[in-house]
C-alpha positions in Angstrom: 0.0 0.0 0.0 1.4 3.4 -1.0 0.4 6.7 0.7 1.0 10.0 -1.1 4.0 8.6 -3.0 5.4 6.8 0.0 7.2 3.6 -1.0 5.9 0.2 0.1 7.5 -1.4 3.2 8.1 -0.8 6.9 9.0 2.8 6.1 5.2 3.5 6.1 5.3 3.4 9.9 8.1 5.9 10.1 7.2 8.3 7.4 3.5 7.9 7.1 3.1 11.7 7.0 6.0 12.5 4.7 6.0 11.7 1.0 9.3 10.0 0.0 
């Protein structure tokens, strides 16, 4: 699942509010 351009993976928990 991607959020606002955020890459898939455990990073979603760390940067769920910042587009990567």
